[in-house]
N, C-alpha and C positions, 0 to 999 in steps of 0.2 A: 504493500500500500504506500509506504513512504517513498519508495523508489519511483513508483508510478506518478505520484503527485509532484515529486521534484521535477520530473520530466514535463509534466503539464505546466507547472509554473514557469519553467525555463522557456517553453514554447510560447506561452502567452506573453511573457515579458519581452521576448524578442521583437514583438510588434512595436514596442515603444522606441526601440533603438535601431531598427533595421535600415532606416534612411540616413543614419548618421555617417559622416565621412570616415569615421574610424572603423566602420564595419567593412572589412575587406574579405576577399575570397578565402585566405587561410583561416580567418576567424569563423567564417560560415562553415568551412569544412570541419573544423574542430567541433563546432556546435553540433553538426550532423552526426559526427562520430559519437559524441557524448550521448545524444538522444537515442541513437541506434543501440548503443550499449545498454542504456537503461531499459529500452523497450524489449530487448532480447531477454534481459534478466526477468522482467515482469512476465513475459510470455512463458518462460520456463518455471515460474513460481506462482502461477495464478492461484489465488486463495479460494479456490472452488472446492467446497467440501460436500458435494453431492446434495443431500437432502436439505442442508442448512447452508445457504449462501448469504453472507452478511454484507454490511457496508464496505468491508475490506475488498470483497470481490468486485463490487460495483466500482469502487475507487480504482482498482486495477484496470478495469475496462475504460473508465473515464480518461485516465492518462494515455492509454493506447489510442483511444479515439481522437483526443485533442491533438496529439502529435501527428497521427496519421492524416488528419484533416489539414493541418497547417503546414506539414512537410510531406506532401504526397510522394516525393522521391524516395522516402523510406519504406513505402509500400506496406504500411500498417493499416489493415482494414478490420477494425473490430466494432464498428458502429452498430452493425446488425445485432451482435450479441448484447451490446449495451441497451439497445432499444427493446430487446426482449426482457432484459432484467429490470429496467426501471419500473414498468407497470407491475411487475411481480412484487416489488418491494414497497409499493405505494397502495394504501388502502383507499376504499371508495370515498371516505370522508376527508381525504387529502393528507392524512397523516402517514408517517413512515413506520414500517413494521418492526423497527427496533424498540418501539415504545420508550423513546428517550428524546426529549425536546432538543437537547444539544446536538445529538447525532442527526436529527432531522434537519437542523440548520446546515450542518456540514454537507449532507447529501443534496439539499436544495441548491447550494452554491456550486457543488461539483457538477451536478446534472445540468445546471444552467450553463456552465462553462463548456460542456460538451455540445449542447444544442447550439450555442453561439459559434463555436469553432466549425462545426459541420455546415452551418448556414453560410459562414464566411467563405467556405470552400465551394459554395455554389450548389450544395446538395440539400435535399429536403429531409425533414424530420417527421416521422409518423405522427399523425394527429393525436393518437392515444398517449404517446410519449409526452408531447407538449402539455396535454391535459393533466397528466400525472405530475409533471414538474410544477405546473402552476398550482396544483393542489397543495403541494408542500409549502409553498410561499403563503398561500391563502390561509391555510389552517394555523400556521404559526402566527400570522398577523391577528387572527381572531382570538388568540390567547394572551396578547400583550397586556401588561399592566399599564396604567396611565403614564408611568415613567418610561415606557418603551421597552422594558425588560420582559423576558419570557420567564414563566415559572420553570423551576428545575424539576423536571419529571424524568425519573430514571437517571442513568449515568450522565455526567456532564464533565468533559475534559477540556472545555474552552477551545476546541479545535474549530477552525474555519477553513473553508475551501477557497475563498476569495478575500483574503485579509487586506483590502484595499485602503482602509483608513483605520487608525487606532480607535478602539472602542472598548468600553468595559465588557467583561466576559458575557454578561447576560443581555447586553443591549442589542435588540433586534429591530429597532424602529426603522432602520434602513432597509430591511430585508425585502418586504413586500414591494416597496417602490422600485427597488433594483429589479425584482422580477417583472414588475409592470413594464418598465422600459425595455428590459431584455427580451421579453416575450410579446411586447406590444399588446398587453392585456389590461384594459381599463378596470376590470374587476379587482385588480391588485393595487390600485392606486389608493393606498392608505397613507395619508399625510403628504408632506412636501418632498421635493427631490433631494436625496442625500448626495454627498460628494462621491460615493462609490459609483453612481451612474456616470458621472463625468470621467472618472478614471477608467472604467471598463468600456464604456460605449462612446466616449467623446462628446463633442457638441451635438452631434446628430441624436445621440441617445437622450440628452437633456431636452432637446426640442421635442423629441417624440413623447417623452414623459409629460411635458407641459401641455401637449395637445390632447392628451387623454382626457375625456370629459368626466369620467366617474370620479367621485371622491367618497370613499367608503368610511362610514362611522359605525363600528361594530357595537352590538348590544349583547344580550345574553347569548351564550353559545353552548351547544351540545354536540360533541364529536362522538357519535355512538360507537364506532368501531374501535376508537382509541380509548373509550371510557373516560372522557374528560368533559367537565362542565365548567364554564366560566360565567359568573354573575357580575353585572355592573349596575351601579346606581349612583349617578353623579360621578364623583371621583373616588367612590368606594369600589373595590374589586376583590373578587374571591374566586379561587380555582379549587375544584375537587377532582381527585384522580381515583378512578375505580374501573380500571380496564385490564385487558389481557396482558400477559407477559410477552416480551418481544420474541422475534424470530419464530413466529408461529406457535407460541406457547412454550418454547424451550427455555426461555430466559433471556440470554444475551445481555443487553444493557438495561433491562427492567429492574425495578425494585419491589420490595414488599411494602408498597405505599397505598394499599387499597383503603379507600375512604379517607385518605390523607388530604389536608388542605393547606393552601397558602392564602394569606389575607393582607390587603393593603387598604388603609383608610387615609384619605387626604394626602396621598403620595408617601405616606410613612408605612414601611413594611412592618407588620405586627407578628405574623406567623410565616415562617419560611421553611424551605427544605434545607437540610444540613449540607447537601452537596456530596461529592464523590470521594474526594481526597486522593487516594491512590488505588491502584489495581494489585498487581502481583507482588509488589514490594512489601506489602504488609497485609497478608491474608485476613488476619483478625480484624483489622480496621476496615478492610474492604467489606467484610460481612457485616460489621457493625453499622456501616453507613447504608448498606442496601437492605438490611434486615428491618423487621417490623418496628423494633424499638427505636430505630433511627428516623421515624416519621411521626407527624402530628396526627395520630389516630389512636384507636383503642386496641390494647393488647389483652388477650385472655390467657391466664395461666402461664405467661411467658412464652407462649407458642409463636411460631412463625406462621404467617398467612400462607406462605408456600415454602416448601422444604428447601433449606440450604444444603446442597449436596457437598459433603466433605471433599476437599481437594479440587473442586470445580468452581472456580470463581465467577464463571459466566453461565452457570447452569441454574435455572430457577423454574423447574417444572410447574406449569400452571394448573393448580387444583382449586384455587379460590373462587373461580367463576365470578369475578367481580364485574359489575356493570353499573352504568348510570341509568337509573330507572326513569327519571323525568326531570325536566326543567319547567318551571311554571311561575306565575305571579299570583300572589294572594295576600290580601290585607296589608297592602303597602310594602310587601317584601318580595324580593326575587328569591326563588327557592330552587334548590337542586337536591335530589335524593340519589344516594348511592347504596349499593348492597354488595356483600360478598359472603361466601361460605368457607372462608379460610380456617375457621375454627370448628369445622364439622367433626373433627376427631374428638373434640370435647363436647360435642352436641350443642354448639352455640353458633348462631348466625348474627351478623352485625349489619345494621341498617343505620345510615346517618342522613339526617336532613340538615342542610346548610341554608341559612336565611340571611339575606343582605338587604339593607336599606341605605339611604344616603348617610346616615349617622350611626348605624349600628349593624352588628352581625350576630347571629345566634346559631348554635349547633345543638341538635337533639340526636343523641345516640340511643338506639334501641338494640339491646342484646337479648336474644330469646334463647332459652334452653332450660335445663334442669340441673340440679345438684349444686355443689359448692365450687365457686370459681374465684380466682383473683383477677380483678379488672384493673388495668393500668391505662390512664389517659395522659398523653404527653402533648405539650405544645412547645415547639421550637421557636424561640424568640430571638431576633438578631440584636439584642441589647444586653449589656452587662451592668449598666448603671441603674440598678434596681433598688427601690426603697419601699419598705412596708409601711403602710399608713391606713387610717380609716378612710372610707369613702366621703367625699364632700357631699353637702346637701343636694347639689345638682346631680351628682353621680348616683346617690341613693334614690332620688326621685326617678331618674332614668331607668334604673334597675327595677324599681317597683312597677313602672309602666310596662317594661318587658315581661315582668312576672304576670301582669294582668293579661298580656297577650299570649301567655302560655309558653314563653320563650326563655324564662329565667326563674329559677327557684332553687332553694337549698343552699344559697350562698351566705357568706358571713361578710356583711358590708363593713365590719370593723377591722377586717384584715384584708387590705388591698396591697397589690404590688404596683407601685408607680414606676414608670419608665423614664428616668432622668427628668429632663425639663419638659418632656412631651406630655400632652394632656391625655394620657392613657393610663389606666390602672387595671389591676386584676383582682377581682373579689374572689377569695378562695372558699372552697367548700368547707362547711362546718356543720354537720348534722349528725344524728346518732348513728347513721349507717356508714359514714365515711370519715376519713381523716386525711389531712394533707401530709403526704409522706416526705416531701422535701423538694428542693430545687436541685436538679442535676445538670451541671453545665449551664446551658442556655435554655434548658427545657423545664417547663413547669410540669411536675409529675405528681399525680394523685393516684393512690392505690389503696385498696382495701379488699378484704375477703368477705364475700356475701353469698348467702344461699338464696337462690332466686328461681322463679318460674318465668318471669319476664322482667327485664331491666330497661328503664329509660333513663338515660343520663345525658344532660345537655348543658354546655356552657354558652354564654352569650358575651358579645364584645361590642363596645361602642366607643366613640371618641373619648368619652370621659371615664369609662369604666369597662372592665373585662371581668365577667363573672363566670366561674366554672362551678357547675352544680351537678349533683348526681343523686338520684332517688332510687333505692332498691326495694324490692318486695322481699323483706327478710323472712 
């Protein structure tokens, strides 16, 4: 993969300097020799593993296709295989089958480079391929936070296929506009023209973007095949992940993040994903980051939602059967419901309802089963300057209003966690059935052992207060 992409970037970069006087015949010959050597290596080491072909194999084909299109004298003709592979790796809802938002960005950029290179060579690209590539850009744009960042779903290693301008790792505000200009697709015109368009497509690309008439403003989103829901209300944003594991259910870059959420209010991230950290260098940390305890969801009896296979850091056989049930609007709230059966070995199912309005968010967790179980609810918060204090009168009034709406109860407004100077607080659970177990790292963790036939547990969040409550049928 790395060899192929190096060849791709060299081939694309040559377009910027080919007319320079310093580019003479010996330099071009050396360049051709280098590209030929790279392509030969890739052809002899294609990462095609039969039943499971991943983004690595697609990247191998992208490099060969780009070089073959821009340097026809090397006689590398791999476009047909790439055109067969791209639709296979793209779902009908536009998402990538790795079930990882970062890897979808990588593949979107790589596939766009291949499409542009082949078109520059005067050849056509199959319609179904263009549609699949556009879907990658569109579905990522539909997930964006108000800040322009994407949620971290699955593995994220900050890789980019077309790093044309310095950006923060999660910044994807540029992506759909780049796809709009590159594919001449008005349905991808989310926002203004980014500098990447000029770097990749030149003045013609910028003009083409400006002439596109559509200007998309996303609302609530449900990507059913990926199992992702995004809610928006004003500048409040929430994402719930409850989908299949990657690579056809074998795992790949997916995590045990079923019914996990990320939350942003007023541009402030309140609940986030922990990220990936490392892969093979630290297997224990790798599994900790992709395991159930590494996500803002409910864990039962310390179980994993899907089994972590010892010694196989990219295997995650999909048995949880997670899915987004619905997205709807009710009583002034945007609502998303997710469910999974990852704890069926313990006889427990987990259903979460997430609710969002302009100034508040609420989560209701329903765990159904029998017997005695330990329930652990975690929230990963990207703040370390935390102070415990009572709720202010305004916060207490807001929590009471949420209680009347059936979205907050069982909290102790005398024990709140304030986040630095931000107007955000966490009201902790304090009733006879539950106890606050403590704060672990940046995660608010609550745990207790309860005998139940049906459990409903739900926290609520708003700009002035964040309450976590749980009621068990003891």
